[in-house]
C-alpha positions in Angstrom: 2.3 -54.0 27.0 -0.9 -53.8 29.0 -1.3 -56.1 32.0 -3.1 -59.3 31.3 -3.7 -59.8 35.0 -6.7 -57.9 36.4 -5.7 -55.7 39.3 -8.2 -55.3 42.1 -9.4 -51.8 43.1 -8.3 -50.2 39.9 -10.1 -47.3 38.1 -8.8 -44.5 40.4 -7.9 -41.2 38.7 -4.7 -39.4 39.6 -6.3 -37.2 42.3 -7.8 -40.2 44.0 -4.5 -42.1 43.7 -2.7 -39.1 45.3 -5.2 -38.9 48.0 -4.8 -42.6 48.8 -1.0 -42.3 48.8 -1.3 -39.3 51.2 -3.0 -41.6 53.7 0.1 -43.8 54.0 1.8 -42.9 57.3 5.3 -41.6 57.3 7.6 -43.4 59.6 9.8 -42.0 62.3 12.9 -43.4 64.1 12.0 -46.7 65.7 8.7 -47.1 63.9 7.5 -49.7 61.4 4.5 -49.7 59.1 1.9 -52.1 60.4 1.1 -54.7 57.7 -2.3 -55.5 59.2 -3.9 -52.1 59.9 -1.5 -49.7 58.3 -0.1 -46.7 60.2 3.1 -46.3 62.2 3.7 -48.4 65.3 6.7 -48.8 67.6 9.2 -51.4 66.3 9.9 -53.7 69.2 11.5 -57.1 69.2 8.1 -58.7 69.4 6.7 -56.4 66.7 9.4 -57.6 64.2 8.2 -61.2 64.7 4.5 -60.2 64.4 5.0 -58.2 61.2 7.0 -61.0 59.6 4.3 -63.5 60.4 1.5 -61.2 59.1 3.3 -60.8 55.8 3.7 -64.5 55.5 0.0 -65.1 56.2 -0.8 -62.8 53.2 2.0 -63.8 50.8 2.1 -67.5 51.5 -1.4 -68.4 52.8 -3.4 -65.8 50.9 -5.1 -64.4 54.0 -6.0 -60.7 53.4 -4.9 -58.2 56.0 -8.5 -57.1 56.2 -9.3 -60.5 57.6 -6.6 -60.1 60.3 -6.5 -58.1 63.5 -3.7 -57.3 65.9 -4.1 -57.4 69.7 -7.7 -58.7 69.4 -9.3 -59.3 72.8 -10.5 -62.9 73.2 -12.6 -64.3 76.1 -10.7 -67.0 77.9 -11.4 -69.1 81.0 -14.2 -71.3 82.1 -14.1 -74.9 83.3 -13.9 -73.5 86.8 -11.5 -70.6 86.1 -12.4 -67.0 86.0 -13.6 -65.6 82.7 -11.3 -62.8 81.4 -10.0 -61.2 78.3 -6.7 -61.9 76.7 -5.3 -60.5 73.5 -4.3 -62.5 70.5 -1.3 -61.0 68.8 -2.8 -61.9 65.4 -6.4 -62.9 65.0 -7.7 -64.4 61.7 -11.4 -64.2 60.9 -13.8 -65.9 58.5 -13.1 -64.4 55.1 -15.0 -61.1 54.7 -16.8 -61.4 58.0 -16.9 -58.9 60.9 -14.1 -59.1 63.5 -16.0 -60.8 66.3 -15.2 -63.8 68.4 -17.9 -65.8 66.7 -16.0 -65.3 63.4 -12.6 -66.1 64.8 -10.9 -68.9 62.9 -7.2 -68.8 63.8 -5.0 -67.2 66.5 -1.3 -66.4 66.6 0.9 -65.7 69.7 4.1 -63.8 68.9 7.1 -63.5 71.2 10.4 -61.6 70.8 13.0 -63.5 69.0 15.4 -65.1 71.5 19.0 -64.1 71.6 20.9 -66.6 69.7 24.4 -68.0 69.9 26.5 -67.2 66.9 27.6 -70.8 66.6 24.8 -73.1 67.7 21.0 -72.5 67.6 19.1 -75.3 69.2 15.4 -75.4 68.4 12.9 -76.5 71.0 10.7 -79.5 70.8 6.9 -79.1 71.4 7.1 -80.8 74.8 9.7 -78.3 75.8 7.3 -75.5 75.1 4.2 -76.8 77.0 4.2 -73.9 79.4 4.3 -71.3 76.6 1.7 -73.2 74.6 -0.8 -72.9 77.4 -1.4 -69.3 76.4 -2.2 -70.4 72.9 -4.6 -73.1 74.2 -6.4 -70.5 76.3 -6.9 -68.3 73.2 -8.2 -71.2 71.1 -10.6 -72.0 74.0 -11.8 -75.3 75.1 -15.3 -76.1 73.8 -15.9 -72.4 73.2 -15.6 -71.1 69.6 -15.7 -74.5 68.0 -14.7 -73.1 64.6 -11.6 -71.5 65.9 -9.3 -74.5 65.7 -5.9 -73.5 64.4 -3.2 -71.8 66.5 0.4 -70.8 66.1 2.9 -69.9 68.8 6.2 -68.4 67.5 9.2 -66.4 68.6 10.5 -66.0 65.1 12.8 -69.0 65.6 10.5 -71.7 67.0 7.1 -72.3 65.3 4.5 -74.5 67.1 1.2 -75.3 65.4 -1.8 -76.6 67.4 -5.0 -78.1 66.1 -8.0 -78.0 68.5 -10.3 -81.0 68.4 -13.6 -80.6 70.2 -15.2 -83.9 71.1 -18.1 -84.9 73.4 -15.7 -86.2 76.1 -13.4 -83.1 76.1 -11.2 -80.9 74.0 -7.7 -82.0 72.9 -4.9 -80.1 71.2 -2.9 -81.8 68.6 0.6 -80.8 67.5 0.7 -80.2 63.8 3.5 -79.4 61.3 1.4 -76.6 59.8 -2.1 -75.2 59.1 -4.8 -76.9 57.2 -6.1 -75.0 54.2 -9.4 -73.4 55.2 -11.9 -71.0 53.6 -10.3 -67.8 54.9 -7.2 -68.7 52.7 -8.2 -67.0 49.5 -5.2 -68.4 47.6 -5.4 -71.6 45.6 -2.2 -73.6 45.2 -1.1 -76.7 43.4 -2.2 -79.8 45.3 0.5 -82.2 46.4 -0.6 -85.1 48.5 -3.0 -83.6 51.1 -1.3 -80.2 51.2 -1.4 -77.3 48.9 2.0 -75.9 47.9 2.5 -72.2 48.5 4.9 -69.7 46.9 7.4 -68.5 49.5 7.6 -65.0 50.9 11.3 -64.0 50.7 11.9 -63.3 54.4 10.1 -66.4 55.6 12.0 -68.6 53.1 15.2 -67.3 54.6 13.8 -68.2 58.1 12.9 -71.7 56.9 16.3 -72.4 55.3 18.0 -71.1 58.5 15.7 -73.2 60.8 16.4 -76.3 58.8 20.2 -75.8 59.0 20.1 -74.8 62.6 18.1 -77.8 63.5 20.7 -80.1 62.0 23.6 -78.1 63.4 22.2 -77.5 66.8 19.9 -80.4 67.5 22.0 -83.1 65.7 25.4 -81.8 66.8 26.7 -81.8 63.2 29.5 -79.4 62.1 28.1 -76.4 60.1 29.4 -77.7 56.7 28.1 -81.2 57.3 24.7 -79.8 58.3 24.7 -77.7 55.1 25.2 -80.7 52.9 22.5 -82.7 54.6 20.1 -79.8 54.1 21.1 -79.6 50.4 20.5 -83.3 49.9 16.9 -82.8 51.1 16.5 -79.5 49.1 17.6 -81.3 46.0 15.2 -84.1 46.7 12.4 -81.6 47.1 13.1 -79.9 43.8 13.4 -83.3 42.0 10.0 -84.4 43.5 8.3 -81.2 42.4 9.4 -81.7 38.8 8.4 -85.4 38.8 5.1 -84.9 40.4 4.1 -81.7 38.5 0.6 -82.2 37.2 0.2 -85.6 38.8 -0.5 -84.8 42.4 1.7 -87.8 43.4 4.3 -86.0 45.5 6.5 -88.0 47.9 8.3 -85.2 49.6 5.7 -84.4 52.3 5.1 -84.8 55.9 1.5 -85.6 57.1 0.2 -83.0 59.6 0.8 -85.4 62.5 3.6 -87.7 61.1 6.2 -85.4 62.6 5.1 -86.2 66.1 5.1 -90.1 66.2 7.7 -92.8 65.7 5.5 -94.5 63.1 5.0 -91.3 61.2 8.7 -90.4 61.2 9.5 -93.9 60.0 7.1 -93.5 57.0 8.7 -90.1 56.1 12.2 -91.7 56.1 11.1 -94.5 53.8 9.6 -92.0 51.3 12.6 -89.7 51.4 15.4 -92.3 51.3 13.7 -94.0 48.2 13.4 -90.5 46.7 17.1 -89.6 47.3 18.2 -92.9 45.7 16.4 -91.8 42.6 18.0 -88.4 42.8 21.4 -89.9 42.9 20.7 -92.1 39.9 19.2 -89.2 38.0 22.4 -87.1 38.3 25.0 -89.9 38.1 26.3 -88.5 34.8 26.7 -85.1 36.3 28.7 -86.6 39.2 26.7 -84.4 41.5 26.4 -87.2 44.1 28.6 -90.0 45.1 27.3 -93.5 45.7 28.3 -93.1 49.3 26.2 -90.0 49.8 23.5 -90.7 52.3 21.0 -89.0 54.6 22.5 -89.5 58.0 20.0 -87.4 60.0 17.9 -88.9 62.8 14.3 -89.7 62.1 13.2 -86.7 64.1 15.6 -84.3 62.3 14.7 -85.7 58.9 10.9 -85.4 59.6 11.5 -81.8 60.8 13.3 -80.7 57.6 10.7 -82.4 55.3 7.8 -80.7 57.2 9.5 -77.3 56.8 10.3 -77.6 53.1 7.3 -79.6 51.9 4.6 -76.9 51.9 6.6 -74.6 49.5 6.2 -74.5 45.8 9.9 -73.8 45.2 9.4 -74.1 41.4 6.9 -71.3 41.5 8.7 -69.2 44.1 10.3 -66.0 42.8 13.9 -66.6 41.6 15.2 -63.7 43.7 13.6 -65.0 46.9 15.2 -68.4 46.4 18.5 -66.9 45.5 18.7 -64.7 48.6 17.8 -67.6 50.9 20.3 -70.0 49.3 23.2 -67.5 49.1 22.8 -66.4 52.7 23.0 -69.9 53.9 25.8 -71.0 51.6 27.9 -68.0 52.2 27.7 -68.5 56.0 28.7 -72.1 55.8 31.2 -72.5 52.9 33.6 -69.6 53.4 36.9 -70.7 52.0 40.5 -70.2 53.2 42.1 -69.6 49.8 41.1 -65.9 49.5 37.5 -66.8 48.6 35.6 -63.8 49.7 32.0 -64.3 48.6 30.7 -61.2 46.9 28.2 -58.9 48.7 24.8 -59.4 47.1 24.3 -55.7 46.4 27.6 -55.6 44.5 26.7 -58.7 42.5 23.4 -57.1 41.6 25.1 -53.9 40.4 27.6 -55.8 38.3 25.0 -57.9 36.5 22.8 -54.9 36.0 25.6 -52.8 34.5 26.8 -55.5 32.1 23.1 -56.4 31.3 23.5 -60.0 29.9 21.0 -60.8 27.1 19.2 -64.1 26.8 21.3 -65.1 23.7 24.6 -64.3 25.4 26.8 -66.8 27.2 27.8 -65.9 30.8 30.7 -67.3 32.7 32.0 -67.0 36.3 35.4 -68.9 36.4 35.6 -68.6 40.2 31.9 -69.2 40.9 32.0 -69.9 44.7 28.4 -70.6 45.6 27.0 -69.2 42.3 26.0 -65.6 43.2 26.7 -64.1 39.8 25.0 -67.0 38.0 21.9 -66.8 40.3 21.7 -63.0 39.8 22.0 -63.4 36.0 18.9 -65.7 36.1 17.1 -63.2 38.3 18.1 -60.4 35.9 16.7 -62.2 32.9 13.5 -63.0 34.8 13.0 -59.3 35.6 13.8 -58.4 32.0 11.0 -60.7 30.7 8.6 -59.2 33.3 9.4 -55.7 32.2 8.9 -56.6 28.5 5.4 -57.9 29.4 4.6 -55.0 31.7 4.3 -57.1 34.8 7.4 -56.2 36.7 6.6 -55.8 40.3 3.7 -58.1 40.1 3.7 -61.8 41.1 3.9 -64.1 38.2 0.6 -65.8 37.1 0.6 -69.6 37.0 1.1 -69.4 33.2 4.0 -67.0 33.6 5.6 -69.2 36.2 5.6 -72.2 33.9 6.8 -70.2 30.9 9.6 -68.4 32.7 10.7 -71.7 34.3 11.1 -73.2 30.9 13.0 -70.2 29.6 15.3 -70.1 32.6 16.0 -73.8 32.2 16.8 -73.4 28.5 19.1 -70.4 29.2 21.0 -72.2 32.0 21.6 -75.3 29.9 22.8 -73.4 26.8 24.4 -70.2 28.1 25.2 -70.2 31.8 28.6 -71.5 32.9 30.6 -71.6 36.1 33.8 -73.1 37.3 35.7 -73.5 40.6 38.8 -75.2 41.9 36.9 -76.3 45.1 34.7 -79.4 44.4 32.4 -78.6 47.3 31.7 -75.2 45.8 31.1 -76.7 42.4 28.4 -78.9 43.9 27.0 -76.0 45.9 26.7 -73.8 42.8 25.2 -76.7 40.8 22.5 -77.1 43.4 21.9 -73.4 43.5 21.3 -73.3 39.7 19.1 -76.3 40.1 17.0 -74.6 42.7 16.6 -71.5 40.5 16.4 -72.9 37.0 15.2 -76.5 37.3 18.5 -77.8 35.8 22.0 -78.6 36.9 23.4 -76.2 34.3 27.1 -76.2 33.5 29.4 -75.9 36.4 32.9 -77.4 36.0 35.4 -78.6 38.5 38.7 -77.1 37.2 41.5 -74.7 37.8 40.6 -71.7 35.7 44.1 -70.3 35.8 45.5 -73.6 34.4 42.8 -73.8 31.8 42.8 -75.0 29.0 45.3 -77.4 30.7 44.7 -79.1 34.0 43.9 -82.5 35.3 40.6 -81.9 37.0 37.4 -83.5 35.7 35.8 -80.3 34.3 38.7 -79.3 32.1 37.8 -81.4 29.0 34.1 -80.5 28.9 34.9 -76.8 29.5 37.3 -76.9 26.5 34.4 -78.1 24.3 31.8 -75.6 25.6 33.7 -72.5 26.5 37.1 -72.4 24.8 39.2 -69.3 25.3 38.1 -66.3 23.2 35.3 -68.1 21.3 32.1 -68.6 23.3 31.8 -66.3 26.3 30.1 -62.9 25.9 30.0 -61.8 29.5 32.4 -62.8 32.3 31.6 -61.9 35.9 33.9 -62.9 38.7 35.3 -62.2 42.1 38.6 -64.1 42.0 40.5 -65.2 45.1 43.2 -62.5 45.8 45.9 -61.8 48.2 49.7 -62.0 48.6 49.3 -64.8 51.0 48.0 -67.2 48.3 50.6 -66.7 45.5 50.6 -68.8 42.3 54.0 -70.4 41.9 53.3 -73.4 39.6 55.5 -72.9 36.5 53.1 -74.9 34.5 50.4 -72.3 35.2 52.7 -69.3 35.1 54.1 -70.3 31.6 50.7 -69.3 30.1 51.1 -65.8 31.4 54.8 -65.1 30.6 53.9 -63.0 27.5 51.3 -61.1 29.5 51.2 -60.1 33.1 53.8 -62.6 34.4 56.9 -60.5 33.5 59.5 -58.6 35.6 59.5 -54.8 35.3 61.8 -52.1 36.6 61.9 -48.4 36.2 64.4 -46.4 34.2 66.3 -44.3 36.7 66.3 -41.3 34.5 62.9 -41.3 32.8 60.9 -43.3 35.4 59.4 -45.3 32.5 58.7 -49.0 32.9 61.4 -51.3 31.4 61.1 -55.1 31.1 63.8 -57.1 32.7 64.4 -59.9 30.2 67.0 -61.5 32.4 64.5 -62.3 35.2 61.0 -63.5 35.5 58.7 -63.7 38.5 58.6 -67.0 40.3 55.2 -66.3 41.8 52.3 -63.9 41.1 49.3 -62.7 43.0 46.2 -64.7 41.6 44.2 -61.5 40.9 46.8 -60.4 38.4 46.7 -63.7 36.5 42.9 -63.7 36.6 42.8 -60.3 34.9 44.6 -61.8 31.9 42.6 -65.0 32.0 39.3 -63.0 32.0 40.4 -61.0 29.0 41.5 -64.1 27.1 38.3 -65.9 27.9 35.7 -63.5 26.4 35.2 -63.0 22.7 36.5 -59.7 21.2 33.8 -57.3 22.2 32.9 -59.4 25.2 32.3 -57.7 28.5 34.0 -58.3 31.9 33.1 -57.4 35.4 35.7 -58.3 38.0 36.2 -57.5 41.7 39.8 -56.4 42.5 41.7 -55.2 45.5 42.2 -51.4 45.2 46.0 -51.8 45.3 46.2 -53.4 41.8 44.6 -50.2 40.4 46.4 -47.6 42.5 49.7 -48.9 43.8 52.7 -47.2 42.2 54.9 -50.4 42.0 56.1 -51.5 38.5 54.2 -54.8 38.6 50.9 -53.2 39.3 51.5 -50.4 36.8 52.3 -53.0 34.2 49.1 -54.8 34.9 47.2 -51.6 34.4 48.9 -51.0 31.1 48.0 -54.6 30.0 44.4 -53.8 30.8 44.4 -50.6 28.7 46.2 -52.3 25.8 43.7 -55.1 25.6 40.4 -53.6 26.8 38.2 -50.6 26.7 37.6 -49.5 30.3 33.8 -49.1 30.8 33.6 -48.2 34.4 35.4 -48.3 37.8 33.4 -48.3 41.0 35.2 -48.2 44.4 33.4 -49.9 47.3 33.7 -48.9 51.0 35.3 -51.4 53.4 31.8 -52.1 54.9 30.8 -54.1 51.8 33.1 -57.0 52.5 33.2 -56.7 56.3 29.5 -57.2 56.6 29.1 -60.0 54.1 32.4 -61.8 54.1 34.1 -60.7 57.4 37.0 -59.4 55.4 38.5 -55.9 56.0 39.5 -54.9 52.5 38.9 -52.1 50.0 37.8 -53.2 46.6 36.9 -51.9 43.2 34.5 -53.2 40.6 36.2 -52.9 37.3 34.2 -53.2 34.0 35.9 -53.9 30.8 35.3 -54.7 27.1 37.8 -56.8 25.2 39.3 -55.1 22.2 39.5 -56.6 18.7 43.0 -57.3 17.2 42.7 -54.1 15.2 41.8 -52.1 18.2 44.8 -53.5 20.1 47.1 -52.5 17.2 45.6 -49.0 17.3 46.5 -48.7 21.0 50.0 -49.9 20.4 50.5 -47.4 17.5 49.2 -44.5 19.6 46.3 -43.9 17.2 43.5 -44.8 19.7 41.3 -41.8 20.4 40.5 -40.7 24.0 37.2 -41.9 25.4 35.2 -41.2 28.6 35.2 -43.7 31.4 32.5 -43.9 34.1 33.9 -43.7 37.6 32.1 -43.7 41.0 32.9 -44.1 44.6 30.2 -45.8 46.8 30.2 -44.4 50.3 27.3 -46.4 51.6 26.2 -49.9 50.8 23.2 -50.2 53.1 25.0 -51.7 56.1 27.5 -50.7 58.7 30.6 -52.6 59.7 28.5 -54.9 61.9 26.0 -55.7 59.2 23.3 -53.4 60.7 21.0 -51.9 58.1 21.5 -48.2 57.5 18.6 -46.0 56.4 18.7 -42.7 54.5 17.9 -39.6 56.6 16.6 -36.2 56.1 18.7 -33.2 57.3 16.7 -33.2 60.6 17.7 -36.8 61.2 14.3 -38.4 60.3 14.5 -41.6 58.2 13.5 -41.2 54.6 10.5 -43.2 53.5 8.8 -44.1 50.3 5.4 -45.6 49.3 5.5 -49.1 47.9 2.9 -51.6 46.8 2.7 -55.0 48.3 1.1 -57.4 45.7 0.2 -61.0 45.7 -1.5 -63.1 43.0 -4.5 -65.2 44.2 -7.4 -67.1 42.8 -10.9 -65.8 43.8 -13.8 -67.9 42.4 -11.5 -69.5 39.9 -10.1 -66.2 38.5 -6.5 -65.1 38.9 -6.4 -61.6 40.4 -3.9 -59.3 42.2 -4.3 -58.0 45.7 -2.5 -54.8 46.3 -1.8 -52.8 49.5 0.1 -49.6 49.8 2.9 -49.6 52.4 5.4 -47.1 53.7 9.0 -48.4 53.4 12.1 -47.0 55.0 14.7 -46.3 52.3 18.0 -48.1 52.8 21.1 -45.9 52.4 22.8 -47.8 49.6 24.6 -45.9 46.8 24.8 -48.8 44.4 21.3 -48.6 42.9 21.8 -44.9 42.2 25.2 -45.7 40.7 23.5 -48.2 38.3 21.0 -45.4 37.3 23.8 -42.9 36.7 25.7 -45.5 34.6 22.6 -45.9 32.4 22.4 -42.1 32.0 26.1 -42.0 31.2 25.8 -44.7 28.4 22.8 -42.8 26.9 25.2 -39.8 26.4 28.4 -41.8 25.7 28.0 -45.1 23.8 30.2 -48.0 24.7 33.5 -47.5 23.0 34.9 -49.9 20.3 33.3 -52.2 17.8 29.9 -53.5 18.5 30.3 -57.3 18.4 26.6 -57.6 17.3 26.9 -55.3 14.3 27.4 -56.6 10.8 31.0 -57.0 9.8 32.3 -56.8 13.4 35.8 -58.3 13.8 35.5 -61.6 15.6 39.1 -63.0 15.7 40.4 -64.1 19.1 
């Protein structure tokens, strides 16, 4: 399908396009592609901050790179001091005008990001930064350059905005929570109160989420998990307010430009937000998402800070992937469990969803959902699928697409997306994650998935109605808790698995064959063995499974592990097996363990009988070993390198949708990007090629006459 969004600067022939691409500078070790001017520059600590801010100015504020300059010399001094030149790290000019001091409208001062404590990050108040802010005041000028009124000082962690006010009796500098919308901002956003909401740039949204959490944790002294929940209360209130105020302009989740800096203003913010949160609790009382005792316990100052950080963003219109990344990073850091809950690395989650390829009419379940990584990636996968069908993948969604995709994601999440977890805090975290991405609470049940369909927890009964074993689930994706130190010994649970994996096996001394010991039965089992059986039982015949397992269960020679492997082969077609390096879980979950991603398809009853009778025909299985996952053991990014040691780069297009004179258009800029050394995307490509050559074995559950018994 052709694009229905006009692309600026189109019409180039292939030769012209190749000539343009050839002008993009290749990067060497320690270099970064300058977002403002293009070309390779040295990547210093300060430069990382400047580049992040420059990208945000374009993606969030709609300021074109051509209207920015780096290290622009500005005349400072006067009022008795010597006139001299000082460089603005980023200068923003009147839209389309020459880069002169007369056309200067905004200035940014960037500093290297400070070294942070791993446990507490305390953000500074404006009065604590007065000495640093003097440099910004000098660049803004006193009565000089009267149209240059907005300034930003940042070290990537602290952000201080100043507004210059020129009056007959002197110039003053007012602390602000952000920048006013001015003519050089070519983007046009939805109006909410006095501010315009903006779609978040992924990296800056992560910074914002982290700043909010760090402010509560570091400045309020709250434990990390308590800080996380306070942040989520406000995030939920923000999403609720966006939905209620959509199209009306009557938003309540906002902070006036100066409210953050006065007692009266902070009191007004608290009144609005507390009233809003009471509505939120009432709205979701049936979902039991909030307790009557839940309350916002932040100080006025902290509450105002969080609101001022979140308020400018149009979270409903922000890309699903950007929100998912920001949320998962924060949730994974603060809600790590102690019951074998190793939150799955995002690159592995993405690979598993891509390989199983859920369709929009298929029901997806994660029975050990944690913070909802698989559910979030499923929504992201469908969003990208729709973009590809319309020929707009890689382009920002137009306002019409944003609204349409939001409705489709909401409908899908309500009908087809399911999660469950034993931990009530994780159930709530996943529910809020789904809400952030799909504008609905979805279907996340508090229950013991191993005890299901029995169990006493509140989610068991509704789950029995919506996702009974073997009847409703098309795709199951999960990373179950595993480990010998968390065995399952409850006989009420084990009884369900006695005819499957929960049996005692020995080896015949002469033949070495497995022999069941009917006089004994295991009193405890590793949870991952039980979850294999439960996953198979839960999907429909023909349903697909992606499960993370410790390598031992697939390679250990012991009778119990071999019996588990035989159980898998008896009841499933093995689609693929992908071994991950230890770096995957060390970097993302701080766990030193080798794992395998196992992909299965449940057999029909006839196919199971064929296996038992020995009449099943051999079939090919896709197998791969990932050596690199983009990070080392410390979480540092790894880049691909040429034989001479130089980093491999590729040309990518940075695109942002903006309104110019009322028309929706796309701005595009070619950039050089260093290629991350991650085998998983290539493995996904190879799997697609494998399936083109070797179709998925077994009966197609979508075909006419396919066997459907459970």
